[in-house]
py3Dmol code that shows the C-alpha trace and the ligand (Angstrom):
import py3Dmol

protein = """\
ATOM      1  CA  MET A   1      -9.698  -5.145 -18.163  1.00  0.00           C
ATOM      2  CA  GLU A   2      -6.679  -7.229 -19.232  1.00  0.00           C
ATOM      3  CA  THR A   3      -3.046  -6.323 -18.586  1.00  0.00           C
ATOM      4  CA  ARG A   4      -0.521  -6.874 -21.421  1.00  0.00           C
ATOM      5  CA  HIS A   5       1.386  -9.313 -19.231  1.00  0.00           C
ATOM      6  CA  GLY A   6      -1.264 -11.830 -18.136  1.00  0.00           C
ATOM      7  CA  GLY A   7      -3.599  -9.752 -16.116  1.00  0.00           C
ATOM      8  CA  ARG A   8      -6.401 -12.263 -16.853  1.00  0.00           C
ATOM      9  CA  ASP A   9      -4.171 -15.052 -15.153  1.00  0.00           C
ATOM     10  CA  ALA A  10      -3.527 -12.857 -12.097  1.00  0.00           C
ATOM     11  CA  ARG A  11      -7.231 -12.403 -11.742  1.00  0.00           C
ATOM     12  CA  ILE A  12      -7.875 -16.221 -11.505  1.00  0.00           C
ATOM     13  CA  ARG A  13      -6.042 -16.279  -8.107  1.00  0.00           C
ATOM     14  CA  LEU A  14      -7.865 -13.366  -6.405  1.00  0.00           C
ATOM     15  CA  LYS A  15     -10.959 -13.659  -4.296  1.00  0.00           C
ATOM     16  CA  THR A  16     -14.283 -12.305  -5.558  1.00  0.00           C
ATOM     17  CA  ALA A  17     -15.601  -9.351  -3.749  1.00  0.00           C
ATOM     18  CA  HIS A  18     -17.861 -11.316  -1.377  1.00  0.00           C
ATOM     19  CA  ASP A  19     -15.686 -14.483  -0.869  1.00  0.00           C
ATOM     20  CA  GLY A  20     -15.138 -14.925   2.872  1.00  0.00           C
ATOM     21  CA  ASP A  21     -16.539 -11.512   3.302  1.00  0.00           C
ATOM     22  CA  PRO A  22     -15.661  -9.482   6.309  1.00  0.00           C
ATOM     23  CA  ASP A  23     -18.200  -6.998   5.492  1.00  0.00           C
ATOM     24  CA  ALA A  24     -20.833  -6.608   2.650  1.00  0.00           C
ATOM     25  CA  ASN A  25     -20.871  -2.831   2.700  1.00  0.00           C
ATOM     26  CA  ASP A  26     -18.968  -0.137   0.980  1.00  0.00           C
ATOM     27  CA  LYS A  27     -16.317   0.394   3.675  1.00  0.00           C
ATOM     28  CA  VAL A  28     -13.706  -2.228   3.526  1.00  0.00           C
ATOM     29  CA  LEU A  29     -11.511  -0.675   6.077  1.00  0.00           C
ATOM     30  CA  GLN A  30     -12.033   2.454   8.251  1.00  0.00           C
ATOM     31  CA  ALA A  31      -9.636   4.280  10.470  1.00  0.00           C
ATOM     32  CA  GLU A  32     -11.374   6.419  12.918  1.00  0.00           C
ATOM     33  CA  SER A  33      -9.426   9.263  14.814  1.00  0.00           C
ATOM     34  CA  VAL A  34      -6.192   7.207  14.624  1.00  0.00           C
ATOM     35  CA  CYS A  35      -3.108   8.680  16.123  1.00  0.00           C
ATOM     36  CA  TYR A  36       0.452   7.427  16.421  1.00  0.00           C
ATOM     37  CA  ASP A  37       3.132   8.941  18.811  1.00  0.00           C
ATOM     38  CA  TYR A  38       6.714   8.667  17.661  1.00  0.00           C
ATOM     39  CA  SER A  39       7.890  11.188  20.331  1.00  0.00           C
ATOM     40  CA  ASP A  40       9.546   8.248  22.319  1.00  0.00           C
ATOM     41  CA  GLY A  41      11.766   7.357  19.567  1.00  0.00           C
ATOM     42  CA  GLY A  42      11.865  10.801  17.924  1.00  0.00           C
ATOM     43  CA  ARG A  43      15.324  12.376  17.434  1.00  0.00           C
ATOM     44  CA  ARG A  44      16.239  15.854  16.359  1.00  0.00           C
ATOM     45  CA  ARG A  45      15.635  16.361  12.763  1.00  0.00           C
ATOM     46  CA  ARG A  46      16.117  19.123  10.197  1.00  0.00           C
ATOM     47  CA  ARG A  47      13.006  21.100   9.857  1.00  0.00           C
ATOM     48  CA  LEU A  48      11.450  20.702   6.297  1.00  0.00           C
ATOM     49  CA  PRO A  49       8.241  22.207   4.974  1.00  0.00           C
ATOM     50  CA  GLY A  50       5.215  19.796   5.318  1.00  0.00           C
ATOM     51  CA  ARG A  51       7.282  17.472   7.567  1.00  0.00           C
ATOM     52  CA  LEU A  52       6.102  16.589  10.972  1.00  0.00           C
ATOM     53  CA  HIS A  53       8.006  18.242  13.760  1.00  0.00           C
ATOM     54  CA  ASP A  54       7.372  19.805  17.106  1.00  0.00           C
ATOM     55  CA  ARG A  55       9.235  22.940  18.248  1.00  0.00           C
ATOM     56  CA  ASN A  56      12.327  20.770  19.264  1.00  0.00           C
ATOM     57  CA  GLY A  57      12.502  19.259  15.892  1.00  0.00           C
ATOM     58  CA  SER A  58      11.486  15.744  17.214  1.00  0.00           C
ATOM     59  CA  ALA A  59       8.784  13.754  15.518  1.00  0.00           C
ATOM     60  CA  PRO A  60       5.687  14.181  17.683  1.00  0.00           C
ATOM     61  CA  GLN A  61       2.367  12.754  16.740  1.00  0.00           C
ATOM     62  CA  ILE A  62       0.572  11.685  13.506  1.00  0.00           C
ATOM     63  CA  GLY A  63      -3.021  12.138  13.270  1.00  0.00           C
ATOM     64  CA  PRO A  64      -5.913  12.128  14.254  1.00  0.00           C
ATOM     65  CA  VAL A  65      -6.542  10.670  10.922  1.00  0.00           C
ATOM     66  CA  ASP A  66      -9.876   9.410   9.585  1.00  0.00           C
ATOM     67  CA  ILE A  67      -9.788   7.377   6.364  1.00  0.00           C
ATOM     68  CA  VAL A  68     -12.129   4.978   4.714  1.00  0.00           C
ATOM     69  CA  LEU A  69     -10.945   2.522   2.064  1.00  0.00           C
ATOM     70  CA  GLN A  70     -14.104   1.952  -0.094  1.00  0.00           C
ATOM     71  CA  SER A  71     -14.971  -1.183  -1.847  1.00  0.00           C
ATOM     72  CA  GLY A  72     -13.728  -1.447  -5.539  1.00  0.00           C
ATOM     73  CA  ARG A  73     -11.641   1.731  -4.974  1.00  0.00           C
ATOM     74  CA  ILE A  74      -7.916   2.467  -5.439  1.00  0.00           C
ATOM     75  CA  THR A  75      -7.042   5.272  -2.978  1.00  0.00           C
ATOM     76  CA  ALA A  76      -3.724   7.332  -3.266  1.00  0.00           C
ATOM     77  CA  LEU A  77      -2.258   8.917  -0.194  1.00  0.00           C
ATOM     78  CA  ILE A  78       0.073  11.785  -1.290  1.00  0.00           C
ATOM     79  CA  GLY A  79       2.016  14.560   0.516  1.00  0.00           C
ATOM     80  CA  PRO A  80       5.367  15.987   1.260  1.00  0.00           C
ATOM     81  CA  SER A  81       8.082  13.559   2.363  1.00  0.00           C
ATOM     82  CA  GLY A  82       7.876  13.016   6.042  1.00  0.00           C
ATOM     83  CA  CYS A  83       4.244  13.985   6.481  1.00  0.00           C
ATOM     84  CA  GLY A  84       3.238  10.582   7.860  1.00  0.00           C
ATOM     85  CA  LYS A  85       1.949   8.588   4.828  1.00  0.00           C
ATOM     86  CA  SER A  86       3.919   5.360   5.382  1.00  0.00           C
ATOM     87  CA  THR A  87       2.949   5.505   9.085  1.00  0.00           C
ATOM     88  CA  VAL A  88      -0.714   5.723   8.222  1.00  0.00           C
ATOM     89  CA  LEU A  89      -0.414   2.864   5.818  1.00  0.00           C
ATOM     90  CA  LYS A  90       1.229   0.803   8.651  1.00  0.00           C
ATOM     91  CA  LEU A  91      -1.657   1.882  11.041  1.00  0.00           C
ATOM     92  CA  LEU A  92      -4.185   0.757   8.610  1.00  0.00           C
ATOM     93  CA  ALA A  93      -2.527  -2.542   7.889  1.00  0.00           C
ATOM     94  CA  GLY A  94      -2.113  -3.280  11.513  1.00  0.00           C
ATOM     95  CA  ILE A  95       1.674  -3.196  11.364  1.00  0.00           C
ATOM     96  CA  LEU A  96       1.737  -0.374  13.899  1.00  0.00           C
ATOM     97  CA  THR A  97      -0.783  -0.129  16.848  1.00  0.00           C
ATOM     98  CA  PRO A  98      -2.321   3.298  17.026  1.00  0.00           C
ATOM     99  CA  SER A  99      -1.812   5.289  20.299  1.00  0.00           C
ATOM    100  CA  ARG A 100      -5.439   6.250  20.064  1.00  0.00           C
ATOM    101  CA  GLY A 101      -8.249   5.503  17.591  1.00  0.00           C
ATOM    102  CA  GLU A 102      -9.700   2.554  15.911  1.00  0.00           C
ATOM    103  CA  VAL A 103      -9.130   0.610  12.663  1.00  0.00           C
ATOM    104  CA  TRP A 104     -12.342  -1.324  11.491  1.00  0.00           C
ATOM    105  CA  TYR A 105     -11.913  -4.194   9.102  1.00  0.00           C
ATOM    106  CA  GLY A 106     -15.446  -5.543   8.592  1.00  0.00           C
ATOM    107  CA  HIS A 107     -16.591  -6.044  12.168  1.00  0.00           C
ATOM    108  CA  ARG A 108     -13.104  -6.318  13.654  1.00  0.00           C
ATOM    109  CA  ASN A 109     -11.218  -3.353  15.371  1.00  0.00           C
ATOM    110  CA  ILE A 110      -7.824  -4.580  14.428  1.00  0.00           C
ATOM    111  CA  ALA A 111      -6.291  -1.864  16.489  1.00  0.00           C
ATOM    112  CA  GLN A 112      -7.327  -3.911  19.559  1.00  0.00           C
ATOM    113  CA  GLN A 113      -6.311  -7.222  18.249  1.00  0.00           C
ATOM    114  CA  PRO A 114      -3.372  -9.086  19.571  1.00  0.00           C
ATOM    115  CA  GLY A 115      -0.159  -9.062  17.541  1.00  0.00           C
ATOM    116  CA  PHE A 116      -0.641 -12.725  16.335  1.00  0.00           C
ATOM    117  CA  ARG A 117      -4.132 -12.077  14.939  1.00  0.00           C
ATOM    118  CA  ARG A 118      -2.929  -9.040  13.032  1.00  0.00           C
ATOM    119  CA  ALA A 119       0.110 -11.024  11.707  1.00  0.00           C
ATOM    120  CA  ARG A 120      -2.356 -13.655  10.510  1.00  0.00           C
ATOM    121  CA  LEU A 121      -4.560 -11.082   8.828  1.00  0.00           C
ATOM    122  CA  ARG A 122      -1.442  -9.500   7.187  1.00  0.00           C
ATOM    123  CA  ARG A 123      -0.372 -12.938   5.842  1.00  0.00           C
ATOM    124  CA  THR A 124      -3.860 -13.916   4.610  1.00  0.00           C
ATOM    125  CA  GLU A 125      -6.041 -10.967   3.619  1.00  0.00           C
ATOM    126  CA  PHE A 126      -3.708  -8.287   2.986  1.00  0.00           C
ATOM    127  CA  ALA A 127      -0.990  -7.884   0.450  1.00  0.00           C
ATOM    128  CA  PHE A 128       1.921  -5.535   0.601  1.00  0.00           C
ATOM    129  CA  ILE A 129       4.387  -3.820  -1.719  1.00  0.00           C
ATOM    130  CA  PHE A 130       6.971  -1.946   0.349  1.00  0.00           C
ATOM    131  CA  GLN A 131       9.465   0.689  -0.540  1.00  0.00           C
ATOM    132  CA  ASP A 132      12.278  -1.552   0.545  1.00  0.00           C
ATOM    133  CA  TYR A 133      10.561  -4.594  -1.009  1.00  0.00           C
ATOM    134  CA  MET A 134      10.781  -6.730   2.233  1.00  0.00           C
ATOM    135  CA  LEU A 135      12.323  -9.560   0.264  1.00  0.00           C
ATOM    136  CA  VAL A 136      14.606 -12.260   1.747  1.00  0.00           C
ATOM    137  CA  ASP A 137      17.875 -11.962  -0.065  1.00  0.00           C
ATOM    138  CA  SER A 138      18.876 -15.540   0.643  1.00  0.00           C
ATOM    139  CA  LEU A 139      15.879 -17.090  -0.748  1.00  0.00           C
ATOM    140  CA  THR A 140      15.067 -17.599  -4.376  1.00  0.00           C
ATOM    141  CA  VAL A 141      12.545 -15.607  -6.348  1.00  0.00           C
ATOM    142  CA  ALA A 142       9.974 -18.313  -6.204  1.00  0.00           C
ATOM    143  CA  GLU A 143      10.484 -18.815  -2.534  1.00  0.00           C
ATOM    144  CA  ASN A 144      10.025 -15.231  -1.789  1.00  0.00           C
ATOM    145  CA  ILE A 145       6.853 -15.044  -3.910  1.00  0.00           C
ATOM    146  CA  ILE A 146       5.224 -17.992  -2.099  1.00  0.00           C
ATOM    147  CA  LEU A 147       6.587 -16.950   1.254  1.00  0.00           C
ATOM    148  CA  PRO A 148       3.217 -15.626   2.801  1.00  0.00           C
ATOM    149  CA  GLN A 149       1.482 -18.868   1.603  1.00  0.00           C
ATOM    150  CA  SER A 150       4.275 -21.077   2.853  1.00  0.00           C
ATOM    151  CA  LEU A 151       3.869 -19.396   6.384  1.00  0.00           C
ATOM    152  CA  ASN A 152       0.260 -20.113   6.210  1.00  0.00           C
ATOM    153  CA  GLY A 153       0.860 -23.828   5.437  1.00  0.00           C
ATOM    154  CA  SER A 154      -0.604 -23.491   1.914  1.00  0.00           C
ATOM    155  CA  ALA A 155       0.751 -25.544  -0.791  1.00  0.00           C
ATOM    156  CA  ALA A 156       3.268 -23.912  -3.181  1.00  0.00           C
ATOM    157  CA  ASP A 157       2.095 -23.632  -6.778  1.00  0.00           C
ATOM    158  CA  ASN A 158       4.655 -23.253  -9.395  1.00  0.00           C
ATOM    159  CA  HIS A 159       2.195 -22.419 -12.031  1.00  0.00           C
ATOM    160  CA  ALA A 160       0.882 -19.453 -10.067  1.00  0.00           C
ATOM    161  CA  VAL A 161       4.476 -18.319  -9.623  1.00  0.00           C
ATOM    162  CA  SER A 162       4.978 -18.441 -13.393  1.00  0.00           C
ATOM    163  CA  ARG A 163       1.827 -16.419 -14.003  1.00  0.00           C
ATOM    164  CA  ALA A 164       2.690 -13.832 -11.379  1.00  0.00           C
ATOM    165  CA  LEU A 165       6.265 -13.452 -12.969  1.00  0.00           C
ATOM    166  CA  SER A 166       4.663 -13.047 -16.280  1.00  0.00           C
ATOM    167  CA  CYS A 167       2.364 -10.395 -14.792  1.00  0.00           C
ATOM    168  CA  VAL A 168       5.286  -8.233 -13.759  1.00  0.00           C
ATOM    169  CA  ASP A 169       7.190  -9.043 -17.010  1.00  0.00           C
ATOM    170  CA  LEU A 170      10.021 -11.134 -15.373  1.00  0.00           C
ATOM    171  CA  PRO A 171      11.238 -14.237 -17.304  1.00  0.00           C
ATOM    172  CA  ILE A 172      10.334 -17.694 -15.769  1.00  0.00           C
ATOM    173  CA  GLY A 173      14.245 -18.380 -15.729  1.00  0.00           C
ATOM    174  CA  VAL A 174      14.610 -15.962 -12.856  1.00  0.00           C
ATOM    175  CA  MET A 175      12.609 -18.045 -10.601  1.00  0.00           C
ATOM    176  CA  GLY A 176      15.430 -19.999  -9.068  1.00  0.00           C
ATOM    177  CA  ARG A 177      17.972 -17.015  -8.674  1.00  0.00           C
ATOM    178  CA  LYS A 178      18.499 -15.619  -5.293  1.00  0.00           C
ATOM    179  CA  VAL A 179      16.728 -12.272  -4.904  1.00  0.00           C
ATOM    180  CA  GLY A 180      19.883 -10.681  -3.606  1.00  0.00           C
ATOM    181  CA  GLU A 181      21.394 -11.101  -7.049  1.00  0.00           C
ATOM    182  CA  LEU A 182      18.737  -9.089  -8.738  1.00  0.00           C
ATOM    183  CA  SER A 183      18.628  -5.396  -9.697  1.00  0.00           C
ATOM    184  CA  GLY A 184      16.504  -2.985  -7.463  1.00  0.00           C
ATOM    185  CA  GLY A 185      13.815  -2.697 -10.352  1.00  0.00           C
ATOM    186  CA  GLN A 186      13.718  -6.607 -10.583  1.00  0.00           C
ATOM    187  CA  GLN A 187      13.316  -6.915  -6.905  1.00  0.00           C
ATOM    188  CA  GLN A 188      10.428  -4.489  -7.011  1.00  0.00           C
ATOM    189  CA  ARG A 189       8.865  -6.763  -9.726  1.00  0.00           C
ATOM    190  CA  VAL A 190       9.200  -9.683  -7.422  1.00  0.00           C
ATOM    191  CA  ALA A 191       7.706  -7.933  -4.538  1.00  0.00           C
ATOM    192  CA  ILE A 192       4.707  -6.897  -6.859  1.00  0.00           C
ATOM    193  CA  ALA A 193       4.502 -10.684  -8.090  1.00  0.00           C
ATOM    194  CA  ARG A 194       4.300 -11.770  -4.397  1.00  0.00           C
ATOM    195  CA  ALA A 195       1.394  -9.318  -3.636  1.00  0.00           C
ATOM    196  CA  MET A 196      -0.402 -10.323  -6.910  1.00  0.00           C
ATOM    197  CA  ILE A 197      -0.591 -14.131  -6.201  1.00  0.00           C
ATOM    198  CA  MET A 198      -1.959 -13.740  -2.749  1.00  0.00           C
ATOM    199  CA  ASP A 199      -5.701 -14.281  -2.422  1.00  0.00           C
ATOM    200  CA  ALA A 200      -5.749 -10.783  -0.633  1.00  0.00           C
ATOM    201  CA  HIS A 201      -8.648  -8.505  -0.060  1.00  0.00           C
ATOM    202  CA  VAL A 202      -6.661  -5.330   0.441  1.00  0.00           C
ATOM    203  CA  LEU A 203      -3.508  -4.100  -1.134  1.00  0.00           C
ATOM    204  CA  PHE A 204      -1.273  -1.852   0.653  1.00  0.00           C
ATOM    205  CA  ALA A 205       1.518  -0.437  -1.463  1.00  0.00           C
ATOM    206  CA  ASP A 206       4.193   2.103  -0.454  1.00  0.00           C
ATOM    207  CA  GLU A 207       5.902   3.652  -3.502  1.00  0.00           C
ATOM    208  CA  PRO A 208       4.927   0.495  -5.547  1.00  0.00           C
ATOM    209  CA  THR A 209       6.655   1.890  -8.738  1.00  0.00           C
ATOM    210  CA  GLY A 210       9.464   3.826  -7.264  1.00  0.00           C
ATOM    211  CA  ASN A 211      12.208   1.921  -9.088  1.00  0.00           C
ATOM    212  CA  LEU A 212      10.427   1.100 -12.244  1.00  0.00           C
ATOM    213  CA  ASP A 213      10.893   2.508 -15.738  1.00  0.00           C
ATOM    214  CA  PRO A 214       7.718   4.143 -17.144  1.00  0.00           C
ATOM    215  CA  ARG A 215       6.687   1.128 -19.010  1.00  0.00           C
ATOM    216  CA  ALA A 216       7.006  -1.076 -16.113  1.00  0.00           C
ATOM    217  CA  ARG A 217       5.252   1.581 -13.965  1.00  0.00           C
ATOM    218  CA  GLU A 218       2.184   1.440 -16.271  1.00  0.00           C
ATOM    219  CA  ASP A 219       2.295  -2.395 -16.393  1.00  0.00           C
ATOM    220  CA  THR A 220       2.328  -2.481 -12.542  1.00  0.00           C
ATOM    221  CA  LEU A 221      -0.615   0.053 -12.456  1.00  0.00           C
ATOM    222  CA  ASP A 222      -2.523  -2.139 -14.947  1.00  0.00           C
ATOM    223  CA  ALA A 223      -1.933  -5.234 -12.887  1.00  0.00           C
ATOM    224  CA  ILE A 224      -3.181  -3.526  -9.781  1.00  0.00           C
ATOM    225  CA  GLN A 225      -6.307  -2.294 -11.727  1.00  0.00           C
ATOM    226  CA  ALA A 226      -6.848  -5.789 -13.128  1.00  0.00           C
ATOM    227  CA  ALA A 227      -6.678  -7.141  -9.619  1.00  0.00           C
ATOM    228  CA  MET A 228      -9.352  -4.737  -8.524  1.00  0.00           C
ATOM    229  CA  SER A 229     -11.606  -5.879 -11.333  1.00  0.00           C
ATOM    230  CA  ALA A 230     -11.094  -9.452 -10.277  1.00  0.00           C
ATOM    231  CA  GLY A 231     -12.152  -8.851  -6.813  1.00  0.00           C
ATOM    232  CA  LEU A 232      -9.360  -7.343  -4.738  1.00  0.00           C
ATOM    233  CA  LYS A 233     -11.608  -5.204  -2.435  1.00  0.00           C
ATOM    234  CA  ALA A 234      -9.526  -2.052  -2.012  1.00  0.00           C
ATOM    235  CA  SER A 235      -6.039  -0.753  -2.547  1.00  0.00           C
ATOM    236  CA  LEU A 236      -4.105   2.001  -0.757  1.00  0.00           C
ATOM    237  CA  LEU A 237      -1.033   3.435  -2.754  1.00  0.00           C
ATOM    238  CA  VAL A 238       1.364   5.740  -1.022  1.00  0.00           C
ATOM    239  CA  THR A 239       3.208   7.689  -3.600  1.00  0.00           C
ATOM    240  CA  HIS A 240       5.051  10.827  -4.650  1.00  0.00           C
ATOM    241  CA  ASP A 241       4.453  10.076  -8.247  1.00  0.00           C
ATOM    242  CA  ALA A 242       1.552  12.245  -9.619  1.00  0.00           C
ATOM    243  CA  ARG A 243       1.168   9.802 -12.550  1.00  0.00           C
ATOM    244  CA  VAL A 244       0.597   6.982 -10.128  1.00  0.00           C
ATOM    245  CA  ALA A 245      -1.743   9.027  -8.113  1.00  0.00           C
ATOM    246  CA  SER A 246      -3.757   9.932 -11.243  1.00  0.00           C
ATOM    247  CA  ARG A 247      -4.610   6.112 -11.751  1.00  0.00           C
ATOM    248  CA  ALA A 248      -6.461   6.200  -8.273  1.00  0.00           C
ATOM    249  CA  ASP A 249     -10.300   6.798  -7.773  1.00  0.00           C
ATOM    250  CA  ARG A 250      -9.652   8.794  -4.622  1.00  0.00           C
ATOM    251  CA  ILE A 251      -6.645  10.952  -3.694  1.00  0.00           C
ATOM    252  CA  LEU A 252      -5.967  11.936  -0.127  1.00  0.00           C
ATOM    253  CA  TYR A 253      -3.603  14.908   0.515  1.00  0.00           C
ATOM    254  CA  MET A 254      -1.631  14.609   3.765  1.00  0.00           C
ATOM    255  CA  ARG A 255       0.381  17.331   5.540  1.00  0.00           C
ATOM    256  CA  ASP A 256       1.893  17.558   9.102  1.00  0.00           C
ATOM    257  CA  GLY A 257       0.300  14.273  10.064  1.00  0.00           C
ATOM    258  CA  ARG A 258      -3.274  15.047   9.015  1.00  0.00           C
ATOM    259  CA  ILE A 259      -5.301  14.379   6.012  1.00  0.00           C
ATOM    260  CA  CYS A 260      -5.917  17.908   4.616  1.00  0.00           C
ATOM    261  CA  GLY A 261      -7.841  17.146   1.388  1.00  0.00           C
ATOM    262  CA  SER A 262      -9.813  14.511  -0.213  1.00  0.00           C
ATOM    263  CA  TYR A 263     -10.371  14.433  -4.002  1.00  0.00           C
ATOM    264  CA  HIS A 264     -11.988  12.273  -6.504  1.00  0.00           C
ATOM    265  CA  HIS A 265      -9.941  11.232  -9.516  1.00  0.00           C
ATOM    266  CA  MET A 266      -7.480  14.002 -10.600  1.00  0.00           C
ATOM    267  CA  ASP A 267      -5.352  14.503 -13.622  1.00  0.00           C
ATOM    268  CA  GLN A 268      -1.486  14.184 -13.245  1.00  0.00           C
ATOM    269  CA  GLU A 269      -1.005  18.011 -13.728  1.00  0.00           C
ATOM    270  CA  ASP A 270      -3.608  18.767 -11.150  1.00  0.00           C
ATOM    271  CA  ILE A 271      -1.970  16.551  -8.724  1.00  0.00           C
ATOM    272  CA  GLU A 272       1.465  17.951  -9.394  1.00  0.00           C
ATOM    273  CA  ARG A 273       0.022  21.403  -8.796  1.00  0.00           C
ATOM    274  CA  LEU A 274      -1.606  20.263  -5.544  1.00  0.00           C
ATOM    275  CA  LEU A 275       1.685  18.890  -4.354  1.00  0.00           C
ATOM    276  CA  LEU A 276       3.673  21.990  -5.343  1.00  0.00           C
ATOM    277  CA  SER A 277       1.180  24.514  -3.900  1.00  0.00           C
ATOM    278  CA  GLY A 278       0.477  22.426  -0.765  1.00  0.00           C
ATOM    279  CA  SER A 279       4.327  22.391   0.148  1.00  0.00           C
ATOM    280  CA  GLU A 280       4.436  26.151  -0.072  1.00  0.00           C
ATOM    281  CA  GLN A 281       1.786  26.725   2.431  1.00  0.00           C
ATOM    282  CA  LYS A 282       2.744  27.166   6.017  1.00  0.00           C
ATOM    283  CA  GLU A 283      -0.334  25.704   7.620  1.00  0.00           C
ATOM    284  CA  PRO A 284      -2.392  22.569   6.605  1.00  0.00           C
ATOM    285  CA  LEU A 285      -5.045  23.313   4.141  1.00  0.00           C
ATOM    286  CA  ARG A 286      -8.028  22.195   6.108  1.00  0.00           C
ATOM    287  CA  SER A 287      -9.113  19.585   8.354  1.00  0.00           C
ATOM    288  CA  ILE A 288     -11.776  17.446   6.926  1.00  0.00           C
ATOM    289  CA  GLN A 289     -13.311  13.881   7.677  1.00  0.00           C
ATOM    290  CA  VAL A 290     -12.822  11.634   4.738  1.00  0.00           C
TER     291      VAL A 290
END
"""
ligand_1 = """\
31
ATP
N 10.824 4.824 13.867
C 10.585 6.108 13.956
N 10.955 6.798 15.124
C 10.837 8.169 15.151
N 10.293 8.920 14.112
C 9.775 8.225 12.991
C 10.028 6.899 12.903
N 9.637 6.528 11.567
C 9.236 7.585 10.987
N 9.365 8.789 11.894
C 9.039 10.183 11.613
O 7.677 10.224 11.453
C 7.271 11.177 10.400
C 6.513 10.442 9.318
O 7.279 9.399 8.685
P 6.768 8.591 7.469
O 7.737 7.628 7.135
O 5.362 8.079 7.845
O 6.502 9.763 6.540
P 6.288 9.728 4.918
O 5.315 10.762 4.335
O 5.859 8.308 4.403
O 7.690 10.066 4.166
P 8.367 9.747 2.906
O 7.414 10.218 1.763
O 9.650 10.423 2.855
O 8.540 8.213 2.672
C 8.677 11.709 9.897
O 8.840 12.804 10.446
C 9.562 10.530 10.367
O 10.912 11.202 10.540
"""
view = py3Dmol.view(width=600, height=400)
view.addModel(protein, "pdb")
view.setStyle({"model": 0}, {"cartoon": {"style": "trace"}})
view.addModel(ligand_1, "xyz")
view.setStyle({"model": 1}, {"stick": {}})
view.zoomTo()
view.show()
């Protein structure tokens, strides 16, 4: 599959499915009974349906959560605001250390790895698109895009930057501009371009299209799908957008810190219905192993 904005070029930079393979089977990444306890830092919060609170209104614990990111699949994680989606993404990506449980990436339990090893994994094998972009305002667009590679000591490649920019429909001329001067939507595209030029195995995206217009949203989803065809092993998309979730192969519905439903591909309307009906229920739908 080729994207309108240079999907084929994006694929050139991505690893094949078994290049430096951490595992040859279907499970790229697996979280087993993973929990995270925010209670130490939890403050009193307003009680909202589907959000995670104990009786005092503080944020108690997320999980236990079991998730498998399967090879060749895009997984969408949906659910009401505050139910724990971003936390789960951070646990799977080794950004947060679980209070309990294991996160297996190939033969490594990254939950037990020291911070520096997890940081290296995040720079080399994982790519990220965050809600708040995680760009450095004082650096140029090009410097931001090659930042993970620079941190790894890899040589910068201007051609790859140009291709990545074209992938996200940003003009080459923007390369030398400071990121802080760009609009929110443009910054989001830079964050996507940065994820696209990494030789990553797994893409973690938190609201990857939140600030994009519908056409840019579709282009971004095309680019992610092209990257999957090119060998990106798995993608996890956290989203509120039923349209985005409808492009996933698997949909996980989360509520009150737990995965309450696992579905194969669903239409946008069905996802909207699930989000609406789920948020009206007082209890989690059901506990299941994914
Ligand atoms: N640093 C923190 N300290 C204490 N509680 C936190 C912290 N970060 C998040 N929380 C709480 O943990 C719960 C889960 O947050 P999280 O951001 O994972 O939810 P989410 O489903 O991604 O929400 P949204 O869709 O609104 O982004 C929320 O109740 C939130 O208030």
